[in-house]
Every structure is written in C-alpha cells, then in structure tokens.
C-alpha positions in Angstrom: 120.1 57.8 147.4 120.9 55.5 150.3 120.4 56.6 153.9 122.4 55.6 157.0 122.1 56.6 160.6 125.7 57.8 160.7 128.3 58.5 158.0 131.9 58.6 159.1 134.2 60.5 156.7 137.7 59.2 157.0 139.0 55.7 157.8 142.1 56.6 159.8 142.3 55.4 163.5 139.8 58.0 164.7 137.2 57.1 162.0 137.6 53.4 162.4 137.3 53.5 166.2 134.3 55.7 165.9 132.6 53.4 163.4 133.3 50.3 165.4 132.1 51.8 168.6 128.9 52.9 166.8 128.6 49.3 165.5 128.9 48.0 169.0 125.9 50.2 169.9 123.9 48.7 166.9 124.1 52.0 164.9 123.9 51.6 161.1 127.2 53.2 159.9 128.8 54.0 156.6 132.5 54.8 156.4 133.9 56.7 153.4 137.5 57.1 152.6 139.8 58.2 149.8 141.8 55.0 149.9 140.7 51.3 149.6 143.4 50.1 152.0 145.1 51.5 155.1 147.8 54.1 154.7 151.1 52.1 154.7 153.4 54.8 156.2 154.2 55.0 159.9 153.0 58.1 161.7 151.8 57.9 165.3 154.0 55.6 167.5 152.6 56.0 171.1 149.4 55.7 173.1 148.8 55.7 176.8 146.8 53.4 179.1 143.7 55.5 179.0 143.5 55.1 175.2 144.5 51.4 175.5 141.2 51.0 177.4 139.3 52.1 174.2 141.1 49.3 172.3 140.0 46.9 175.1 136.4 47.9 174.6 136.8 47.2 170.9 138.0 43.7 171.7 141.4 44.2 170.2 143.6 44.7 173.3 145.3 41.3 172.9 146.0 42.0 169.3 147.5 45.4 170.1 149.6 43.8 172.9 151.1 41.5 170.3 152.3 44.4 168.1 153.2 47.0 170.8 156.1 47.5 173.2 155.6 49.1 176.7 157.5 52.4 177.1 160.1 52.4 179.9 160.2 56.2 180.5 162.0 59.4 179.4 165.7 60.2 179.3 167.0 63.7 178.6 170.5 63.8 177.0 172.8 66.6 176.0 174.6 67.0 172.6 177.4 64.7 173.8 174.8 62.0 174.6 175.4 62.4 178.4 172.3 61.8 180.5 170.9 65.0 182.0 167.9 63.4 183.7 166.0 60.1 183.7 162.4 59.5 184.5 161.5 55.8 184.7 158.0 54.5 184.8 156.9 52.0 187.5 156.0 48.9 185.4 153.7 47.7 188.2 151.6 50.9 188.2 148.6 50.1 185.9 145.5 51.8 187.2 143.7 51.2 183.9 144.9 47.6 183.5 147.5 48.3 180.8 151.0 49.7 180.5 151.0 53.5 180.9 153.0 54.0 177.7 153.0 51.9 174.6 155.1 52.1 171.4 153.8 50.7 168.1 153.8 51.0 164.3 150.6 52.7 163.2 150.0 50.7 160.0 150.0 47.5 162.2 147.5 49.1 164.5 145.4 50.3 161.6 145.3 46.8 160.2 143.9 45.5 163.5 141.3 48.3 163.6 140.3 47.7 160.0 139.7 44.0 160.7 137.5 44.8 163.7 135.6 47.5 161.8 134.8 45.4 158.7 133.8 42.4 160.8 131.0 44.4 162.4 127.6 43.8 160.7 126.4 47.3 161.4 129.4 48.9 159.6 129.8 49.3 155.9 133.1 50.5 154.4 133.4 52.2 151.0 136.8 53.2 149.9 138.0 54.9 146.7 135.7 57.9 147.1 136.3 61.6 147.8 133.9 63.7 149.8 133.1 66.9 147.9 130.5 68.5 150.2 128.6 68.0 153.4 125.4 69.9 153.9 122.6 69.8 156.5 119.2 69.7 154.9 116.2 69.9 157.3 116.3 66.7 159.4 119.3 65.0 157.7 122.8 65.5 156.3 123.6 65.1 152.6 127.1 63.9 151.7 128.2 64.4 148.1 131.0 62.0 147.0 133.0 61.3 143.9 134.3 57.9 142.8 138.0 58.3 142.4 138.3 55.7 139.6 135.4 56.8 137.5 134.8 60.4 138.5 131.1 59.8 138.9 129.4 61.7 141.7 126.6 60.4 144.0 125.1 61.3 147.3 124.2 59.6 150.5 122.3 60.9 153.5 122.6 60.4 157.2 121.1 61.4 160.5 124.6 62.3 161.7 128.0 62.8 160.0 131.3 62.5 161.8 134.2 64.3 160.1 137.3 62.2 160.9 139.2 63.2 157.7 142.4 64.6 159.1 144.2 67.9 159.1 143.0 68.9 155.6 139.4 68.0 156.5 136.8 68.5 153.7 134.1 68.3 156.4 135.7 71.1 158.4 135.8 73.2 155.2 132.2 72.5 154.5 131.3 73.6 158.0 133.2 76.9 157.6 135.2 76.1 160.7 138.8 77.5 160.9 141.9 76.3 162.8 143.2 78.6 165.5 146.9 78.5 166.1 148.0 78.1 169.7 151.8 78.1 169.1 154.3 78.5 166.3 154.7 75.6 163.9 158.0 73.7 163.9 159.6 71.8 161.0 161.0 68.4 162.0 162.7 65.6 160.1 161.2 62.2 160.9 163.3 59.0 160.2 161.9 55.5 160.6 164.3 52.7 160.2 164.8 49.0 161.1 167.9 47.1 162.0 168.4 43.5 163.3 171.4 44.8 165.3 170.5 46.0 168.8 172.2 49.4 169.4 172.1 48.6 173.1 170.4 51.8 174.1 168.3 52.4 177.2 164.8 51.1 176.3 162.9 54.3 176.7 162.3 57.6 174.9 165.4 59.7 174.5 165.1 63.5 174.2 168.1 65.4 172.8 168.1 68.7 174.5 170.1 70.7 172.0 169.2 74.4 171.3 170.8 74.1 167.9 169.0 70.9 166.8 166.7 69.2 169.2 165.9 65.5 168.6 164.0 62.5 169.8 164.8 58.8 169.6 162.6 55.9 170.5 162.4 52.1 170.0 159.0 51.2 168.7 159.4 47.5 168.0 161.8 44.6 168.2 163.8 45.9 165.2 162.0 49.2 164.6 163.3 52.7 165.6 162.3 56.3 165.1 164.3 59.5 165.1 162.9 63.0 165.0 165.2 66.1 164.5 164.3 69.7 164.4 165.2 71.1 161.0 167.3 74.1 160.4 165.9 77.0 158.5 167.8 76.3 155.3 167.1 72.6 155.3 164.5 70.4 153.6 163.7 66.7 153.5 165.5 66.5 150.1 168.8 67.1 152.0 168.3 63.7 153.7 167.1 61.5 150.9 169.2 58.4 151.5 171.2 56.6 154.2 174.4 58.4 153.3 172.9 61.8 154.0 170.8 60.9 157.0 173.4 58.7 158.8 175.4 61.5 160.3 172.3 62.5 162.3 171.8 58.9 163.5 175.4 57.9 164.2 175.5 59.2 167.8 172.6 56.9 168.6 173.9 53.8 166.8 177.0 53.0 168.9 178.6 50.0 167.2 175.6 49.3 164.9 176.9 49.4 161.3 175.2 51.8 159.0 174.9 48.9 156.5 172.5 47.1 158.8 170.0 50.0 158.6 166.9 49.7 156.4 165.4 53.2 155.9 161.6 52.9 156.0 160.7 56.5 155.7 162.5 59.9 155.8 160.1 62.9 155.6 159.6 66.4 156.8 156.7 66.9 159.2 155.4 70.2 160.6 154.5 70.0 164.3 151.4 72.2 164.7 149.4 73.4 167.7 146.0 74.2 166.4 142.3 73.8 167.4 139.2 74.3 165.3 137.0 77.2 166.4 133.9 75.2 165.9 133.5 71.4 166.2 129.9 71.1 165.3 127.2 72.4 162.9 123.9 70.8 163.9 124.2 67.2 162.9 127.8 67.3 161.7 130.8 66.9 164.1 134.6 67.1 163.8 136.9 64.6 165.4 140.6 63.9 165.6 143.0 66.0 163.4 140.0 67.6 161.8 139.3 69.3 165.1 142.8 69.7 166.7 146.5 69.2 166.0 149.2 68.8 168.7 153.0 68.6 168.7 154.1 65.1 169.6 156.1 65.8 172.8 153.7 64.0 175.1 152.5 61.5 172.6 148.9 62.4 172.5 148.2 63.2 168.8 146.4 60.0 167.7 145.1 59.3 171.2 143.2 62.6 171.3 141.2 61.5 168.3 140.3 58.2 169.8 139.2 60.1 173.0 136.9 62.2 170.7 135.4 59.0 169.3 134.9 57.4 172.7 133.3 60.5 174.1 130.9 61.1 171.2 129.7 57.8 169.9 127.7 56.6 172.9 125.9 59.9 172.9 125.1 59.7 169.2 123.8 56.2 169.8 121.7 57.3 172.7 120.2 60.2 170.9 119.4 58.1 167.7 118.0 55.3 169.9 115.8 57.6 171.9 117.4 56.9 175.3 119.1 60.3 175.5 117.8 63.8 174.7 119.2 65.7 171.7 121.0 68.1 174.1 123.3 65.2 175.0 125.2 66.0 171.8 126.0 69.5 173.1 128.3 68.0 175.7 130.8 66.6 173.1 132.5 70.0 172.4 131.8 71.2 176.0 133.9 68.3 177.3 136.4 67.5 174.6 137.5 71.0 173.5 138.9 72.2 176.8 140.6 68.8 177.3 142.2 68.8 173.8 143.3 72.4 174.2 144.9 71.7 177.6 146.8 68.7 176.1 148.0 70.8 173.2 149.3 73.6 175.6 150.9 70.9 177.7 152.7 69.4 174.7 153.9 72.9 173.7 155.1 73.6 177.3 156.9 70.2 177.6 158.5 70.7 174.2 159.9 74.1 175.2 161.1 72.8 178.6 163.1 70.2 176.9 164.2 72.0 173.8 163.5 75.7 174.0 165.7 78.7 174.5 169.4 79.2 173.6 172.7 78.2 175.0 172.1 79.9 178.4 168.8 78.1 178.8 170.4 74.8 177.8 173.1 75.3 180.5 170.4 76.0 183.1 168.6 72.9 182.0 171.7 70.8 182.5 172.0 72.1 186.0 168.4 72.1 187.0 167.0 68.8 185.7 169.4 66.5 187.7 168.3 68.3 190.8 164.6 67.9 189.9 165.0 64.1 189.6 165.8 63.9 193.3 162.5 65.6 194.3 160.3 62.9 195.9 157.5 61.9 193.6 158.5 64.1 190.7 159.6 61.2 188.5 156.2 59.5 188.8 154.5 62.9 188.1 156.5 63.3 184.9 155.6 59.8 183.6 152.0 59.8 184.9 149.7 59.2 182.0 146.6 60.7 183.7 145.0 63.6 181.7 142.8 66.5 182.9 139.3 66.0 184.1 136.5 66.8 181.6 134.7 70.1 181.7 131.4 70.3 183.5 128.3 69.3 181.4 125.0 67.5 181.8 127.2 64.3 182.0 129.8 65.8 184.4 127.8 67.0 187.4 130.5 68.0 189.9 130.8 71.8 190.5 134.0 71.6 192.5 137.4 71.3 191.1 138.9 70.1 194.3 141.7 67.6 193.5 140.0 64.7 195.3 136.8 65.1 193.3 136.1 62.2 190.9 133.7 63.8 188.5 135.1 64.2 185.0 137.9 61.7 185.7 138.2 58.0 184.7 137.0 55.2 186.9 139.9 52.9 187.3 139.9 49.7 185.4 140.6 47.8 188.5 139.8 44.2 189.4 136.3 43.9 190.9 135.4 41.7 193.9 134.6 38.8 191.7 138.0 39.0 189.9 136.7 40.7 186.7 138.1 44.0 185.5 135.7 46.9 185.6 135.6 47.5 181.9 134.1 44.0 181.4 131.4 44.5 184.0 129.0 46.7 182.0 130.5 47.5 178.5 128.9 50.5 176.8 126.5 51.1 179.7 126.1 53.4 182.6 127.2 51.8 185.9 126.6 52.9 189.5 129.6 51.9 191.6 128.8 51.9 195.3 130.0 50.5 198.6 126.4 50.8 200.0 124.0 48.0 199.3 121.1 49.6 197.4 117.5 49.1 198.4 115.5 46.9 196.0 113.5 49.9 194.7 116.8 51.8 194.1 118.3 49.0 192.2 115.2 48.4 190.1 115.0 52.1 189.1 118.7 52.2 188.2 118.3 49.1 186.0 115.1 50.5 184.4 117.2 53.5 183.3 119.5 51.2 181.4 122.3 51.2 184.0 124.0 48.5 186.0 124.9 48.4 189.7 128.4 47.3 190.9 128.5 46.7 194.6 132.1 46.9 195.9 133.6 46.4 199.3 135.2 49.3 201.1 138.6 47.6 201.1 138.6 46.8 197.4 140.5 49.0 194.9 137.3 50.6 193.8 136.2 51.0 197.4 139.5 52.8 198.2 139.1 54.9 195.0 135.6 56.1 196.2 137.1 56.8 199.7 139.8 59.0 198.2 137.0 60.9 196.5 135.3 61.2 199.8 132.1 59.5 198.5 130.4 56.2 198.7 128.8 56.0 195.2 129.5 57.2 191.7 127.7 57.1 188.3 130.2 56.0 185.7 129.3 56.7 182.0 129.7 54.3 179.1 133.1 55.9 178.3 134.3 55.1 181.9 134.1 58.8 182.9 132.6 59.6 186.3 129.4 61.5 185.8 128.4 62.2 189.4 129.2 61.2 193.0 127.5 61.3 196.3 128.2 60.4 199.9 125.0 58.3 200.0 123.3 56.2 197.4 120.0 57.9 198.1 121.6 61.3 197.1 123.0 59.8 194.0 119.7 58.1 193.2 118.2 61.5 192.5 120.5 61.8 189.4 119.5 58.5 187.9 116.6 60.0 185.8 119.3 62.0 184.0 120.6 58.8 182.4 117.6 58.8 180.1 114.2 57.3 179.7 113.4 54.1 181.3 114.2 50.9 179.5 111.0 48.8 179.5 113.0 45.6 178.8 115.1 45.8 181.9 
C-alpha cells in the first residue's frame, strides 16, 4: 500500500490546480481520476481576473491568453433583439494585471492545466480508476480504488485527501455531507457551435430578457459561440437533437450567417443548481469545487469558485504538513471559503432573477427601468466589476471591522512594483509584508525568519495609494494574495508576524 502526503480525487480544473499548487510547495501528491484523458466536452466558458492570477501563479497565464478572449461586457436584449441596456467594461481597468472577464473553451484550458500538472515532479497522475471509499484511520486517510479496466481493487493512504470529484462526489458521500439547496433548480439547453462566418454581433455577453424563454449568447473564441436557453416544462434535449431543430432558437442571433455554416459541437440539457454542502471537511478530508458548491452561471463563477478553493487551501495544507503552520490553520478553509461561496451563489441567483425573473409585467418594468439605470454615474463599472466579497474573519484574516475601506480579507492588487515587477512575481507562494515605512533591521530580520518577505513601496506608487485608501501604512499579504492584517505603523503590524508560523532557520 503506497502512501502520499496528499491524494487529490478528481482531475478536473479544481483538482489539477490543487495538485499543481501543492507540487509548487514541494508536497508529494497523487491525483486519481475516472478518465485517462481530459473530458472533451465544453462546459465552463468564463473566468475573471482574480482567478486569472491563479493561472499566473501556475505559470500558464501566457498559455491561457493564447486560447482566451477578453469579455467586453454585458448587453440586455428583449425578445425582438432590441437593446434594453448595455454595460461595457473599461479595457484599461486591470487591477490584477489581467482582463476582468475572459472567455475560453474548457477542454483547451484543461489541456494547459494537465500539461502543467504532469510536468511537476512532485505530482503523480493515475487515471482509469474509480474511488470507492474514503475513510480516516487514526493519523492517515485510506482511499479504496478500483481499476476501471480490470475491476481490481487496491488502496492508497495519505495524510490529507482533497475531494475535487464534482457534483456527484464520491468523497462527499463518504463524508456523509449533504447538499443544501439555496434556490430552485432550472433546466437550460446549452448549445455550443462553431462557424467561420462572423455574425457581426456586439462582442460581449448578450442576455435575452424574455419571461417566456430566457437566453444567453456569448462569443468564446474566434469561431466558437455558445447559446443557453431556459427550457420549457414539456421540453427535453431530445427535442433539439440536430441543426434543423435547434436552428430556430439560434436564428435571431445569426443575422445573415447561413445555417449551413454552423458546426454543432454540443447540444445538451443542463440543470442550473444553487447548492452548498453542509460540511466541507471531516478531519483530514476536504471538499473543493462542485463537490462543495454548485452555482447558476449568471455571473460566470462556477469553475472559478473551485479554483479559489484550491488557492485558499493548498498553501495551508503545505504549511501544516511542512510544520510551518499549526494544524488549526486548516480550520480556516471552510471558515473563509464557505461564506464567500454562498454569497456568490446568492448573487448569481439574484442576478439571474433580475435579468430573467417574473412575468410579462416584470419584463415591461425591466424594459423601462434598465435604460434609466445605465445613466446612473458609476453603475456600469459596478455591474462589470469583477471584485468578489472579502473573506470571513479567521486566524488568517485579522480585521474585525467590515468598513468598506478595510483591506483585510481582500486581494492585494497585482500592481507593478517600484522596480517594474508585478506583485505576484515578488514573493510567489510566500507571505509578504507590504509597507511604505522602512523597517528597522531587527524588524526585517524577524519577518524573514518567519518565512516572509518585505516589499517596501513608495507612498505615490499604486501599492502605496492602495494602502492609503485602506488608511494604513503596512499590510501582511498571504501566499494566496489575500490581506491577512493591516496596521498604521510597521511596529504594530510586527506584533502579528509570529502568527505566520515558526521561524525558518534557513532564512
């Protein structure tokens, strides 16, 4: 029976990102999956700039840029395809160094992630196996697997298991965790198609605000497009099995594009769910991604939520296994991520209702109200803003105040530092103290002994202005770029440095 520090169950985007991040921390990791190769069908099509930063830390930002398309914004249209309202993004607003919205084809992204994961010497991938059971036994976790081809069963053990195995998670079932429903499910028809003929539509997401059949249209590549339509009660995906039956739904969007130019890639029924697991952890076993939460796609945060889970948890697991963080650090994963995920699910439900909910009277009100709202100063940027809620307070989010200017629990911007380097390249996978105050020698030495780095910035720099807006002069930034604590003086912040973990004798 082989033993690994971490076993990751599931090699979708969440599992691959988690495994690769663990590998970057030097953690021996085994990834188990039902399939040998990536799943070839498109699913997720959007991620924001906060999640893009995670890809940057994996070293695949340039690869992703080559297969993605920045999103221009959101346009609401009525059943006659008349524009109700338009919210366009500022292409120059990039606080995290990347476009705030990005469209892509998930299989292409998964291929990039698979290449990065399998290239890491600390990560081993084993496909063609099905996980039958996960059980904590004293000081380790036992994972029972079955070889899909031969039917033979075997077991591996691990210090920690991450369940990244999707909506029908076997790991969640083994934990006895149940999904709690936050809103009613909706059945939608998802159509992915390609055409070399440009339909000449505005290059952003279109939302069809129709109380009788809501819909969404988006361009996700040079020749790739996606449509999503709310299904009527009597319909099934079998009613739209070919181009002839699905084309009447697409025609209003195609303009002069001939039907014959369309190549249908996938037509399937998908149920939009708003659910969250009632328990994300049992001792050494954790749930991530769709195993822990499911969200409707109206704000494009489904896949991104799983990558946020991986980014939040992996540095803590590495720290605990490496002895630089106490075991209680793992308690902060669900403390921080569950409220955030739940808030994003509720936001997606609310946005979906605002665009599609109600009957004819609500639709008429929407047609009158939204054009007025677009003229409200600053509203357009608010609608297209990709910033997500701050993390809940924990041992790694020290701020007690929820004042809007407080930085704790929010992301440090990936701005250009004084020497021309972006922040994320300054201290990858490490704690960083960002300060406008020159630290005393003893302060700097203590910070570095704790395994952290110091970034001195000028008050007029982007980071200096960011600290000023937070009414502080120094901040501790975690390995996942989240602000842990702030202070108006470096000496006050210095008292929190021991919380970073034991001293690093090699620093």
